[in-house]
C-alpha positions in Angstrom: -11.1 -28.9 -13.0 -9.1 -30.2 -10.0 -6.8 -27.8 -8.2 -3.2 -28.9 -7.8 -0.2 -27.7 -6.0 3.1 -26.8 -7.6 6.1 -27.2 -5.3 9.4 -25.7 -6.3 12.5 -24.6 -4.4 14.0 -22.7 -7.3 12.9 -20.9 -10.5 15.4 -20.8 -13.4 15.4 -18.6 -16.5 17.2 -20.0 -19.5 19.5 -17.0 -19.9 19.5 -14.9 -16.7 19.9 -17.4 -13.9 17.9 -18.7 -11.1 16.3 -17.5 -7.8 15.2 -19.4 -4.7 11.4 -19.3 -4.5 11.5 -18.0 -0.9 12.5 -14.6 -2.4 9.5 -14.7 -4.8 7.1 -15.6 -2.0 8.5 -13.4 0.8 9.8 -10.6 -1.4 6.7 -9.8 -3.5 4.2 -7.1 -2.6 1.1 -8.6 -1.2 -1.0 -5.5 -1.9 -0.6 -2.2 -3.7 -2.8 0.6 -4.7 -2.7 3.7 -6.9 -5.6 6.2 -6.4 -6.8 9.7 -6.9 -6.8 11.4 -3.5 -8.6 14.6 -4.5 -12.3 15.4 -5.2 -13.9 12.1 -6.1 -11.4 9.7 -4.3 -11.1 6.5 -6.4 -8.7 3.6 -7.0 -7.1 3.7 -10.4 -5.5 0.3 -10.2 -4.5 -2.1 -7.4 -3.7 -5.6 -6.2 -5.5 -7.1 -3.2 -7.1 -3.7 -2.4 -10.9 -4.1 -2.2 -11.9 -0.6 -1.3 -11.0 2.9 -0.2 -12.5 5.3 2.2 -11.8 9.1 2.3 -11.4 9.9 6.0 -10.9 13.6 5.5 -8.1 15.8 4.3 -5.0 13.7 3.6 -6.5 10.6 5.4 -7.5 7.4 3.6 -8.5 4.0 4.7 -7.5 1.1 2.4 -9.2 -2.3 2.7 -7.6 -5.6 1.7 -9.4 -8.2 -0.4 -7.4 -10.9 1.4 -6.3 -10.2 5.0 -2.7 -9.7 6.0 -1.0 -11.4 9.0 -0.7 -9.4 12.2 2.5 -7.5 11.2 3.4 -6.1 7.8 5.0 -2.9 6.4 3.4 -0.2 4.3 5.3 2.3 2.2 4.1 4.8 -0.3 4.2 8.1 -2.0 2.0 11.1 -2.8 2.3 13.8 -5.4 0.5 16.2 -7.8 0.8 17.0 -11.4 1.8 20.6 -11.0 0.8 22.0 -7.6 3.3 24.1 -5.6 2.8 21.6 -2.8 5.1 19.0 -4.2 6.8 17.6 -1.1 4.5 15.2 0.7 5.1 13.0 3.8 3.5 9.6 3.7 2.8 7.7 6.9 0.5 4.9 8.0 -1.9 5.8 10.7 -4.5 8.4 11.4 -2.4 10.1 14.2 -1.6 13.7 14.8 0.6 15.6 12.3 2.6 13.1 10.4 2.8 10.4 13.1 1.4 7.0 12.2 0.3 4.4 14.7 0.9 0.7 14.4 -2.6 0.1 15.7 -3.8 1.4 12.4 -2.3 -1.6 10.6 -5.2 -4.0 11.0 -5.3 -7.4 9.3 -8.1 -6.3 7.0 -7.0 -2.7 6.3 -4.6 0.2 6.9 -4.8 4.0 7.2 -2.7 6.4 5.2 -2.0 10.0 6.3 -0.5 12.5 3.8 0.8 15.8 5.1 2.6 18.7 3.5 5.8 20.2 4.9 3.8 22.2 7.5 2.6 18.8 8.9 -1.0 19.7 7.9 -3.0 16.9 6.2 -3.5 17.6 2.5 -5.1 15.7 -0.4 -2.9 14.7 -3.3 -3.9 13.7 -6.8 -1.6 10.7 -6.9 -1.3 8.4 -3.9 0.3 5.0 -4.0 0.6 2.4 -1.2 2.7 -0.8 -1.2 2.3 -3.6 1.4 4.9 -6.2 2.2 4.5 -9.1 4.6 2.6 -12.3 4.8 -1.0 -12.9 4.0 -3.1 -14.4 6.8 
């Protein structure tokens, strides 16, 4: 089967309107991950995330299936299903306390640091990361 190329400047829905394709291409998450961050750390579901490494309490390293460009953004959240430690701080990087470092945003991976209100790294049951930017 031959591969082809579809070129479109606009996508239109019959009843809701249309959108310029630049918003679809530039505005879509290029990677996301939802994983268990306690005991046996494992990805529940993901897009463009090929693996996960537990780097210690509250620290995780997420690998991309397809590399990102040299600059992108990561956002995320962490939580539990009943613990008293319900307020988590999510940052990218493996820095001290809850400070992330841009150098931890590599084209093939990024590092997540989850801390509790005391700024101590802490594992959470539900960790989600979302990456926006351009693929390499």
